[in-house]
C-alpha positions as CSV (number, residue, x, y, z in Angstrom):
1,M,-185.8,-60.4,-36.4
2,L,-187.4,-60.0,-33.0
3,L,-190.4,-57.9,-32.2
4,R,-191.4,-56.8,-28.7
5,R,-194.7,-55.1,-28.2
6,S,-194.9,-52.0,-26.0
7,G,-195.8,-52.9,-22.4
8,S,-195.0,-56.6,-22.9
9,T,-192.0,-58.9,-22.2
10,T,-193.2,-61.3,-24.9
11,V,-190.9,-61.4,-27.9
12,E,-192.2,-62.5,-31.3
13,E,-189.8,-64.0,-33.9
14,I,-190.2,-62.9,-37.4
15,T,-188.6,-65.7,-39.4
16,N,-186.7,-65.5,-42.6
17,D,-185.9,-68.6,-44.6
18,H,-183.6,-66.9,-47.1
19,L,-179.9,-66.9,-47.4
20,P,-178.2,-63.7,-46.2
21,L,-177.8,-60.9,-48.8
22,G,-174.7,-61.4,-51.0
23,I,-174.3,-65.2,-50.5
24,D,-176.0,-66.3,-53.8
25,A,-176.6,-63.8,-56.6
26,G,-179.6,-65.8,-57.8
27,E,-181.4,-65.9,-54.5
28,Q,-185.0,-64.8,-54.7
29,F,-186.4,-62.9,-51.8
30,T,-189.9,-62.4,-50.6
31,S,-191.2,-59.6,-48.4
32,A,-193.4,-59.7,-45.3
33,E,-195.1,-57.1,-43.3
34,A,-195.4,-56.6,-39.5
35,A,-197.5,-53.8,-38.0
36,L,-195.5,-51.8,-35.5
37,L,-197.8,-50.2,-32.9
38,P,-196.7,-47.1,-30.9
39,G,-193.9,-48.1,-28.6
40,D,-193.1,-51.4,-30.2
41,T,-189.4,-52.3,-30.7
42,L,-188.0,-54.3,-33.6
43,L,-184.5,-56.0,-33.4
44,I,-182.7,-57.1,-36.4
45,L,-179.3,-58.8,-35.8
46,T,-176.6,-60.7,-37.7
47,D,-175.7,-64.3,-37.0
48,G,-172.4,-63.1,-35.5
49,L,-174.2,-62.6,-32.2
50,L,-175.9,-66.0,-32.2
51,E,-172.7,-67.8,-33.0
52,V,-170.6,-66.4,-30.1
53,Q,-169.0,-69.5,-28.5
54,S,-168.3,-70.2,-24.9
55,A,-165.0,-71.8,-23.8
56,A,-166.7,-75.1,-24.1
57,G,-167.6,-74.4,-27.7
58,V,-171.4,-73.9,-27.1
59,Q,-173.0,-71.2,-29.3
60,L,-175.0,-68.4,-27.5
61,G,-178.1,-69.0,-29.7
62,F,-181.3,-67.1,-30.1
63,E,-183.0,-67.9,-26.8
64,A,-180.4,-66.0,-24.7
65,L,-180.7,-62.9,-26.8
66,K,-184.5,-63.2,-26.7
67,R,-184.4,-63.2,-22.9
68,T,-182.1,-60.1,-22.8
69,F,-184.4,-58.3,-25.3
70,A,-187.5,-59.2,-23.2
71,A,-185.8,-58.0,-20.0
72,T,-185.0,-54.5,-21.4
73,Q,-188.6,-53.7,-22.0
74,E,-188.7,-50.0,-21.0
75,S,-185.1,-49.2,-21.8
76,S,-183.7,-46.8,-24.4
77,L,-182.5,-48.3,-27.7
78,E,-178.9,-47.6,-26.6
79,V,-179.3,-49.5,-23.3
80,I,-180.9,-52.4,-25.2
81,G,-178.0,-52.6,-27.7
82,R,-175.5,-52.5,-24.9
83,A,-177.3,-55.3,-23.0
84,L,-177.4,-57.5,-26.1
85,L,-173.7,-57.0,-26.8
86,S,-172.9,-57.6,-23.1
87,T,-174.8,-60.9,-23.2
88,A,-172.8,-62.0,-26.2
89,R,-169.4,-60.9,-24.6
90,T,-170.2,-62.5,-21.3
91,H,-171.0,-65.8,-23.1
92,G,-167.7,-66.0,-25.0
93,T,-165.6,-65.1,-28.0
94,P,-167.1,-63.6,-31.2
95,L,-166.2,-65.5,-34.4
96,D,-167.9,-63.1,-36.9
97,D,-169.1,-59.5,-37.3
98,Q,-171.9,-58.4,-34.9
99,S,-174.5,-55.9,-36.1
100,I,-177.7,-54.8,-34.4
101,L,-180.4,-52.6,-35.7
102,L,-183.0,-51.5,-33.2
103,L,-186.2,-49.6,-34.3
104,R,-188.9,-48.2,-32.0
105,R,-192.1,-46.8,-33.3
106,S,-192.7,-43.4,-31.6
107,P,-195.6,-43.2,-29.3
108,L,-198.5,-41.2,-30.5
109,P,-198.5,-37.5,-29.3
């Protein structure tokens, strides 16, 4: 997961050391909390985006998606999603499913 604070281009990684859901029925999961402030945006994505390969066999990886996420600071969630998918498509061929979940905490009235 990636978190971008409102008004910032800094992207924080919220790490998860667990296997994906459904891989191992016995996997034990822990929870964590992250405070979302008004205007903050959270990105949850599947590894299918990270694993897009170029013609040379190089995976896209996390850093390219972090840069795209940081660059779309004031954009709508729809624009951010399209930019992330465009980054992946420009890099190469998808080998797995690609899912993105974007959440933004509403600004205070």
